[in-house]
N, C-alpha and C positions, 0 to 999 in steps of 0.2 A: 648278607653279602659282606665279604671282607674288603674294606677299602684300602687304598694306598696309605691314607693318613693313619688308619688303625694299625697297619703293619709297621709303620714308622714308630708309632707310640709304643707298641709292645716290644719291638726290637730294641728301642732305646732303653727301656726298662731292663731288659735282659743284659744289655751291654754294661749299664751302670752297676748292676748287681754282680755280674760275673766277670767283667772284663770282656774284651773283644775276641781274643784268640780262641777261647774255649767255646764260644757260641757259634754253632753251625747253622746252616739253612735248615737242616733237619730239626734242630732244637727250636728254631723260630716257628716252623710249620707245626710242630707239636704243641707249642704254647698257644698258637692261634687256632688249633684244632682244624687245620686245613692242610692242603697238599703243597708240596714244593712248587708245583706248577702255578698255583695261585700267586705265589710270591714272584716267580719269574715272569708272570704276566705284567707286573708293575715295574720290575727292576731287572737290569741286565745280568747282574751277578751280586755277590756279597759286597764287593767294593762300592758298587752303585748304591746299594741299600745303605751301607755305612755312611756314605757321603750325605745322603738325604737325612739320616738320623742326626748327624753332627750339625748340619745346617739348621735343622728344626730345633735341636737342643739349644744351640747358641742364640737362635732367634728368640726363643722363649726367655732366655736370660736377659737379653737386651730389652724385651718388652716389659719384663718384671722390673728392671732397673728404671725404665722410663716412668712406670707407674709410681714407683717409690719417690722419685724426684718430684713428680707432679703433685703428690699428696702430702709431702713433708713440709714442715714450717720453717726449717732452717737447713743450711748446708751440712752442719754437723750431725743433725738428726738423720738426714738422707744418707750420709756416709756410714753412720752406724747401722742403719737398716740394710744397706747394701752389703756391709761387712757381715752381718748376720746371715744373709743368704749365701755368701761365699763359704762360710764355715759349715752351714747346713749341707750344702752340696758336697763339701769335702767329707762330711761324716757319712752320708749315705751312698757315695760313689765308691766303687771298687778302685783301689789304688792302681790297678792294671788297666783301667779304662783308657787313659791317655797314653800310658806306657806302651800298651799293645799297638795302638794306632801309630805312634811315633816309630816304633821298631819295625812293624810289618807292613804298614800302609802310610808311610810318611807323606806321600803326595796328597792323600785324602785330607789330612789335617792342615797342611801348609796354608792353603788359601783361606779356608774358613777361620783358622786360628789367627792368621794375620789380620783379617778383617775385624775379628772380634777384639783383638788387642788394640787396634786403632780406635774402635768404637769406645772401648773402656777408657782409653787415654783421653779422648774428646769429652767423655762424660765427666771424668775426674777434673779435667781442665775447667769445665763449666762449673763444677762444684766449688773449685778454688776461687773462681771469679765471683761466684755468688756469695761465698763467705766473706770476701773482701768488701763487696758491695754492702752487705748487711752489717759489717763492722765486727765480725767475729774472728776474722783472720787479719793479720798485719798487712798493711798496704805495701810494705816493702818486699813481700815474698815474691819469688819468681815462680809463677804458676806452672810453667812447663817442667822446671827442675823439681819442684815440689811434688807434682802429681806423678812424675816418673819414679820418684823415690817412694811414694805411697804404693804404687804398683809393685815395686820390688819388695817392700816390706810385707805386703799381703802374701806374696809368694813365699817369703821367709816364714811367715806364721804357719804355713801349710807344709813346710819342709820337715818331714818326719826323720830324715837322716841326720839333720843338724839338731833337731829337737824331738827326740823319741817321745811318742805319745804317752807311754807309761810313766814318763818323768815330768813332762811339760803339758799341762792342760791348755786347752784353747784360751780359757780365761786368763791364765797366767801369761801366756805369750802375748795376748792382745793388750793386757795391762802393761807389760814390759816393753812392747814394741810399738804398737799402734797408738795407744793412748798417750804414751810418753812423747812420741813424735808429734802427735796432734796438739798437745799442750804447747809445744814450741812454736807452733804456727799462730797461736791465738793471742788476741788482745785480752784485756781484762774481761770484757763482755763475753768473749769466746770461751774463756776459762770457766765462767759461770755456766755457759751452755754445755760445755763438756761434762761438768759435774752433773748437770741436769739429765743429760742423755747417756751418761756413762754405762748404765745398765744395758744399753744396746750393744756395747762393745764387749761385754763380759759374759756372753752366753756359754 
């Protein structure tokens, strides 16, 4: 039996691999080895299915980040692990995944992306306060400004228009952007932790 959850899982994989525009309901039914009717039994149309896929995908990211934070021993380690996941997603996701949605289905992404951005900011805010508490970040930093800057720098690391992938490796960008900025936030204790965890930022 083809479940709703399985349809979402397989469709999300197709979207991430090929982008959204080129993937049709016919492509999805073929990949599932089922009929279009089976898909329409669970979803009104492609937009409805896409919305479900995006929400599930972003929920998975949030869950993964929560697990990282709960298992890491320091804020700097947690930030490095989360950064790893961001780079990995960028590597295996088709560049048209978000572009197609923004261009052809902007309303689908708007609410989900907004909620996820808010979650990411709250998460980074927590990490900055954790870092101050454990003595690796300077006490005089402004957590909100700092983490908004980190969000912007993360996006910059993945901007292939500014930094063409054939010229700038992820490791080079992370070293020049994220690690350099991170050092500026740190106490002497924090600088030692950055060097200890530096491998997490240079995949």
